[in-house]
C-alpha positions as CSV (number, residue, x, y, z in Angstrom):
1,M,302.7,240.0,69.8
2,K,299.7,240.4,72.2
3,K,299.8,240.7,75.8
4,L,297.3,239.8,78.6
5,F,297.8,241.2,81.9
6,I,296.1,240.9,85.2
7,E,297.2,243.8,87.8
8,K,297.3,243.2,91.6
9,L,295.1,240.1,91.8
10,S,294.6,239.5,95.3
11,V,294.9,236.2,96.8
12,F,295.4,234.6,100.5
13,T,297.9,232.0,101.2
14,K,300.3,231.0,103.7
15,V,303.7,232.3,102.8
16,G,306.8,232.9,105.3
17,V,309.8,231.4,107.3
18,Y,308.7,232.2,110.6
19,D,306.5,230.1,112.7
20,W,303.7,232.9,113.1
21,E,303.4,233.3,109.3
22,K,303.0,229.4,108.7
23,K,299.9,229.5,110.4
24,I,297.9,232.4,108.9
25,K,296.8,233.2,105.5
26,Q,298.6,236.4,104.3
27,R,297.6,238.6,101.3
28,L,299.5,238.9,98.1
29,L,299.2,240.7,95.3
30,I,299.9,239.2,91.9
31,D,300.7,240.9,88.5
32,V,300.5,239.0,85.4
33,Q,301.8,239.6,82.0
34,I,301.3,236.8,79.4
35,F,302.4,237.4,75.6
36,Q,301.3,235.5,72.8
37,K,302.6,235.5,69.5
38,V,299.9,237.1,67.1
39,H,298.9,234.3,64.4
40,Q,296.5,235.0,61.2
41,T,293.5,233.1,63.0
42,L,293.6,235.6,65.8
43,F,292.0,238.2,63.5
44,Q,289.5,235.9,62.4
45,N,287.4,236.5,65.6
46,K,288.0,233.0,67.0
47,S,287.0,232.8,70.5
48,D,289.6,229.5,71.0
49,C,292.3,231.6,70.2
50,Y,292.3,234.0,73.2
51,L,293.5,233.8,76.7
52,D,290.5,233.7,78.9
53,Y,291.7,236.2,81.9
54,T,289.0,234.8,84.3
55,I,290.4,231.2,84.0
56,V,294.3,232.7,84.3
57,S,292.9,234.2,87.3
58,E,291.0,231.4,88.9
59,T,294.0,229.1,88.4
60,I,296.2,231.1,90.0
61,V,294.1,232.0,92.9
62,D,293.0,228.3,93.3
63,Y,296.6,226.9,93.3
64,L,298.0,229.4,95.8
65,E,294.9,229.2,98.4
66,K,295.4,225.4,98.7
67,N,299.3,225.5,99.3
68,S,301.8,227.2,101.5
69,F,305.1,228.7,100.4
70,K,308.4,229.8,102.5
71,L,309.1,232.9,100.2
72,I,307.2,235.1,97.8
73,E,310.1,233.8,95.3
74,D,308.5,230.5,95.6
75,V,305.2,231.8,94.5
76,A,306.0,233.7,91.8
77,R,308.0,230.5,90.2
78,E,305.2,228.3,90.9
79,V,302.8,230.6,89.1
80,L,305.1,230.7,86.2
81,N,305.4,227.3,86.1
82,I,301.6,226.6,86.2
83,L,300.8,229.1,83.8
84,S,303.3,228.0,81.4
85,D,302.1,224.6,81.6
86,Q,298.4,225.1,81.3
87,F,298.3,228.3,78.3
88,L,299.8,229.0,75.1
89,C,302.3,231.8,75.8
90,S,305.6,233.3,74.0
91,W,306.7,234.8,77.6
92,I,305.5,235.3,81.0
93,K,306.1,237.9,83.5
94,I,305.2,237.1,87.3
95,T,305.5,239.9,90.1
96,V,304.4,239.1,93.6
97,F,304.0,241.7,96.2
98,K,303.6,241.1,99.9
99,P,302.0,244.3,101.5
100,N,303.0,245.5,104.7
101,A,306.0,243.0,105.1
102,I,308.5,245.5,106.4
103,P,308.1,248.8,108.3
104,R,308.5,251.7,106.2
105,A,307.7,250.4,102.9
106,K,303.9,249.9,101.4
107,V,305.1,246.5,99.5
108,V,308.0,244.1,99.2
109,G,308.1,242.0,96.0
110,V,309.8,239.8,93.5
111,S,309.4,239.4,89.9
112,I,310.3,236.7,87.2
113,E,310.1,236.3,84.0
114,R,310.6,233.4,81.1
115,S,310.6,233.0,77.5
116,L,308.9,230.2,76.2
117,K,308.5,228.5,72.9
118,D,305.2,228.3,71.2
């Protein structure tokens, strides 16, 4: 098994249930973990066997910045669905952080994960 991870990917999107939240883009931080089964071909230096973290991160940012969401749970689910549809993976975990959402807390967040078939 190999793991690609991206930590604290910064993205601005509309997320919230209150009217004022629906009008402005807010900063979210996204953690991504993608596991792939290691096949023998991975050890043969073939670049097409690797996930490109730039493409993964651009896919997330492009989608989130063009859409709006009620809950950070919706953000996490949508990111997970997009990545599982577009990239070959065995398991994905997405964590979404919403900084300064409540007093006395640095962030609030949610994590979801899914095991997938290769």
